[in-house]
N, C-alpha and C positions, 0 to 999 in steps of 0.2 A: 548544507543551510544549515542555517539558524534561524531559531525560534524564541521568539519572547513569550513564556506562559500567560495567559489572562486568568484573573481570578473572578468568577459569577458573583455576582451579586446575592444575598441569600435573604430569602421570605421565611417571616417567623409562621408557626404551626397553625397561626389563625388564618394567615392572609394565604396562605401556602398551598395548605391542605384542596379549595377547592378548585383553582388553578391546575395544579399538578394533576388532580384528579381526571379532570376535562381532558391533560393532554393525555394522561395515560390511555382512557377509554377512546379517545379520537386513534390513537397510536395503536390499540389493538385491532379496529374494526378498519384499517387505512388499508389501502391495495398490500398486498403482501409483496410485492415484486417491487426491490430501489434501486434504481439503474446508478449506481455508485459513481460508473463512470462506463460510459457504451449504452447502449440501448438493442432492444430489438429491431429487427430490420436491417438492411445492408452494411457487409461487413465495416467495419471503419479503419482507418488507418492505424498502424500498429503505435507509429508515432502519439496520436492523436490520445490513444489509449493512454499511452505513458504520463501523457501532460496531467491528461486528467486526473489519474493516482498521484501524480505529484501534488496536486489541487490539493485532494484527498487527503492527504499525509500531514500538508503543513497546518490545515485544518484540524484534522486530531489530535496533532501535534502540541499545538496552540492551544483549543479550547477546551481540550480532553475531556473528562467524562467525571465530572464533578461529585463527590457523597458528601452529605453533611455527617458533620461530626459523630459518632457513636454514643448514643445517650439511651433512656430509652423510647424513644418513640419524635423524630425529627422528619421533616416532610419540606424540601426545598426544589422550587422551580424556579425558567428562566428562560431564555432563548438568543440567537443572535440575527443580525442580518448581513449580509454580504453583498458586495455587488462587484465584480470583475469584467474586465476588460481584456481580450484577447486581440490580439492581432499579429499574425505571424505564416510564415510560409511552409506549406509541407511536401510532400513530395509531389501534388500534383498542382497546386496552386496558390495564390496569395488567399489568407481569409478572413473576416476577423466577426466575433462574437461578442455577446454581449449577456451576461448571467447575474439572476437575480435569484439569491439563496438565502433560504428563509428555514430555520432549525428553531422548534422549541424543546424544552426539556423537564422532566421531572424526575427525581431522586430520593430514595426515602432510606432511613436505617432504624430498625428495631432490635431493643434487649438488647444495647451497647451490643451491635456487630453482627448481630446471630443472623437479623435479616439485614438485605440488603437490596434495590431495588433498583435501576436505570431505565428511563425511557425518554426517547428523544425520535419527535417529527419533524421528515425532511420535506420540505417543497419546494422546488428550483422553478426559473422562467428561465427561456435563453430565446434569443432573438439575434439570426447573425446576419449578415447584409445579404443581401439578394444571389441568389447562384452559389453563395459558400456553404450552405448547408451538405452533411454527409448524403444524407437521407430525404432530400428535397422539401423538407420541414423548417422553414425558417423561424415560426415561430410556435415553441412547444412550451405549453404549462405541462410541467412534471408532477406529482404528489397528488394526495400527502401518502406519504410513504414511511414505512415504520424503518428508521435508520439506525436504530438500537431500541433492544427491548430486550431485559434480563433481570433474573434474579437469582442473589445466593443466599444460599443458608450454610454457617459455617457451623459444621458440628462441635469443634473445640470451645467455642464461642458459648454455644449451647449450655455444653457441659457447665461453666461455672457460673452462666446466669440460674439455669434451672436446678440443675443439680449440685450445686456448690461444690465442685471437683472440678481436677487439673487433671487432662488427660496427655498421657506421655505423648501424644502425635497430633498435630493439626490435621483438620480436613474439612475443604468447602466443597461445593457441588454449586459449578454454575450453569444456569438453564437459559438459553434464549437466541437472539441475538445478539453477534458479539463480535470483538476485534480479536484475530488469535493470532498467536507469532509463536512460532518453533527456533529456537539457536539466537540468533541476531536478526531473524528475519528475510533472511537470503533465499531460502526455499519454502517458506509458510510465514506469508503475514498479509492477512486474509480477514473481511469479517464474515461472517457464516453466521448460521441458524447452528447452533452447538448445544451442547455438555460437556461442559469440562471439570474432571474432578480431580483434586489437587490436595495432594498427602504430602506432611512434611513431617519429617523426624531428624532432629537436632537438625546442623545444617543440610539435611540432602533434601531436595525434592522432589516428587513427582507426579508430573502432569496425564492424564490421560482423557485423549479426544475421540469424540464420535459426533461429525458433523455434516451440514449440507451445504454447498453452494446457496447465493443468493438467486433468485430465478428473476432475470429479466438484465443480469449484471453481464455484460459483453465476456467472454467465452475468451481468457486469455489462453488457454492455451492451443485450444484450436479453432479459428475464426474463419474458417473458409467453407463450412457448410452452407448449402444452399436452403436448407430448411429451418435456422436457428441461429439466430446472431444472440443468443442468452446461452450461461451455463449451467448446465444440471449436473452435479458432481457430488461423492460421495467423499469425505476424508475421514480416516479413523489411523491415528498414532498414538505414541506415549513420548515422553523427554521428560529426561531425569536431568537434573542440576544441582552441583555444589554452592551453595550462597555463600565463600568463602570472605574474608575481612578485604581483601585487595581483589582477590579472582575469584571467578564465579566461571568454572568448567561445564559444559554440559554435552549429551549424546542424547539423539533421537531418532526414531523411524518412524515414518508415517505414509501410509497409501491411499491414492487419488482411484476412485472406481469412475468412469466414466457412464454415465445414466444417460446422457441423451440417445433417443432415437434414432434408429437409421428411417430411412425416408426414399420409396422408390423413384426418386426425383432425383437422386444423386447421381444416376447413370453408373458408369463401371468403376465407382468410387469408394470404397469402405470407408468407416469413421468410427474412431476409438480410440482414445488413448488412455490407458490403464498404467500406473505408474507408480512406484515405490521411491522413497527416498531416507537413506540412513547420512546423517552427518553428526558430524563432533565439531567441538571449537572452546572458547573460552573469550570473556569481557572482563576488564576490570583496568587497575593501573599496577604499571611498570614503575614510576616514579611519582612525587609527590604532587606536580603538575600534567604528568606524561598518560593519560588513559588509552586502550587500544580494543580491539574486539577482532576475532579471527574466524571461522568459519570452511570447511572442507567438508562437500556434499556429494556423495554418490548416486545416480538414478538408475534404476533397474526399469523392468517390465515392458510393455507389447504395444508399438503403432502400425497403425496402416502405413504405406509407402506409398507413394502418387500413384494413381492409374490402378491400383491393386483393390477388387472386391473379395478377397478371401485370402484370409493368412494373414497372418502380424509377423514385422520384425521385430527384435530383440531390439532394447533397448540395453544403453550402455554408456554413459555421461557421466559428467564430472562438475563440478562448480567450486568457485573458491572465491575467498574475500578475506583482505586483511587491510584492519583501519589504525592509524596512529593520529590521536588531538594533542594538541597540545597549547592549554591556559595561560599566558604570564599573568602571574599575580601583581597587577595594578592599574589603577582606575580607569582603563579605556578598556579595559577585560580583553586582548587581543587573542585570537581564538584560531588556531594553522589546523588545517588539519591533509592527512596525505593517504589516499584507499586506492589496493589494486583490486580490479573487480575480474575474473575468469570465467568463462561457459561455454565448456568443448562446443566443436561443431561437427558436422558431416560436411566433409567433400564432395559427398554426392546429392546434397541436396541444392537443389540449382536454383527453384521457385522461392521456398520460404526455408526459414529456420524452423520453425512450429505447427505449421499447417498440415493437414494429409494433402490437400494439393498443392503441387509443386514440393512436396517432400521429397522423404528418403526415394533413391532410385531402387537401391540392391541389397542386402545383407543387413548388417546390425546400424542399428539407429543411435549415431553418437552425438545427437545433438542435445543439449540440454535445453530443459524445459522447465519450465517452477511455477510458483506459484508467489514468489515473494515479490521484496521491491526493495530496489536501490535510486536512489539521484543519479540517472546517466544522461544530465543535461535535458536543455530546456529546448533549443534548435531543432538537435539531431534526433534527442530523446529515443535510443535506441531499447531494444530489449536484451534481456543477458543472455544470447544466445549466437555461440559462434564468433564471440567477441573476447580480446582482450581490450581494460579498458582502466585509465591510471586517470586519478582526479586528484586534484592539491586546492586547497582553498584557506584562505582566511575570511575575517570578519573582527571588526573592533567598533567601540564607541566612542565616536568624536566628541561628540557634547555630552560628555558625562556634567559639568557645572555648568548648563545653560539651562536649567529649570525643565520645561516644556521638551527640549530635545534632549533632554538625558537620555530618556529609552529610544534613541533612535538607533540604529545598529547597519552599518555598510560593510558588506561582503564581496568578494567573488570566488568562484570556483571554473578552473580550467580545466578540461577532457581530452586524452590524447585516445583515438580508437584503431585497433588495428583485427585483423580478422585471425580467428586460430585456423581455418583451413581455406587458403587461398580460397579456392575453386569452389568453397560453398556460399550459400544466399545468409544476409542479415535480414533483421526485421522491415528494414528500408530498402522497398524492391528498385530504388534509383541506384543500387552498389551491384554494378551491372558488370564491371568486370572482373579478372581473376588476379588478383594485386590483395597483397597483404593490408595495405598501408588505405584506411577508408578515411582519415582526417580528424579534425580538431576543431575545440570547440571552447569559447569563452564568454562566461556570463558572469553577469554583475545584478545584487541586488540590494534591498535596503527594508528592512523593518522598523517601524516605528509604531510603539505605542504614544499616541498620543495622549490619551487620558486612559485613564483606569477604566470605561466602557466603550472606547473608540482605537483602534489598531488602521497600520496604512501598510499597504506593500508595492512594491515595483520588482519586477523582473525583467531583464532586457540578456539576450541569447545569442550568439552568434556562429554558426556550424561552418566552416572553412574544408570542404570536401579535397580527399585524396585521389588517390591513382585511380582507388577503385571505383570510382566512379565517375565516369565517362564527363556528365551537364558536372561542369567547375564553378555554378555561379553560387554564394554565398545565400546560406537561408536566414532571418533571421526568427525571432520570437520574442516579443511584448507583451509583458500582462500589468497590471493595474486592480489594485482592491482594496476596496474599503471595509472594515467589518463593524457592528457597533455589537457589542455585548448589553444583554439586560437580564 
């Protein structure tokens, strides 16, 4: 999915400081929970959670986290307002949702980049058609929540600014609510409250992570807990990366420690998913216009099986991703992608590939469950678990010489889905047959930057079930959105 990066209007220090200070104070004292996708309450459909992650990912890539230039002291502030219309079929029924998304941000730098901070406030209003809301709440205002709130100190720049010396290494410490990615993001790509310590020596970069998931976010690892719909987990790890001119290989390891409390209401079912991920891969260029990325990750740890109250099963799972992208050098800027995604499954997980309820029946749990993100389609939107997924896509700018249409990009993505274990479950419970062939999907989209401050997007996807689904009715997903940035 291709996105156009927007630039925010800059405010001078004189105008920006009071606005930014007000936003920062409001963010600090806001509700600490931020349901970026999902909410506490009844478990949501996994396809809905994945679809909301896609919207959040598009917003993150398009609008980013702008920082003012590194000068003595400078402050900027701004925001954006978005409207989204969703009309789609999920595993249960046809649903229609309208959402108004408002975000205000403030950013600052000091002493030529020694100090940096970014704060962003999020407020949303959701309006469902009658009977379509997952939890029965058809009109819901959520916020104001701290979407981002972080401060970074650069030791190397401080040595230059204050000590008039240059260190033989670089070091930055970033503290607060931030977006953290390891590798290509296949196993870890998540907003969290964290401390990230980054050190550079020549072209080698090492990052250390100590973080906690944001309370109020849907538990993307186990959504079957009867007493909690949110995620409470600690994550810690380290990543090493070599930043070469054409290739950037990396290796990492991180741990997920489940801090969700047990409950007496769970009956004969224990909950607790503690996992460790070790991955290697690389990103870069194979030729002048040919880019690539690849990652393989092994998952270990312990999980509770279905109807197991004491004693846990060992996890032994594998994930893999490979992407090739080619950009032709002409005025239409056509872009072609081909990607293969793999996440191992467990043949005796008959009800769910990720949850404790309906999960592993006995022995080793070989179902991959990660914290990462990949575009797996709009209409079917499966989690990466017990699945082979092939994606091919293309996009281009058809009106590059048509003035206000010159930033209109049209594209398509096509997906093919197959189970890793034919008898195992995938994240959509309607996949109810012991067959490998799950189905295929075609998606179409447009991204249009109408002006510097106004963008529009539209997405349409259709999923065609395969032999693994007894209900052979096609599913559709339609999204229309507009964003005004100021």
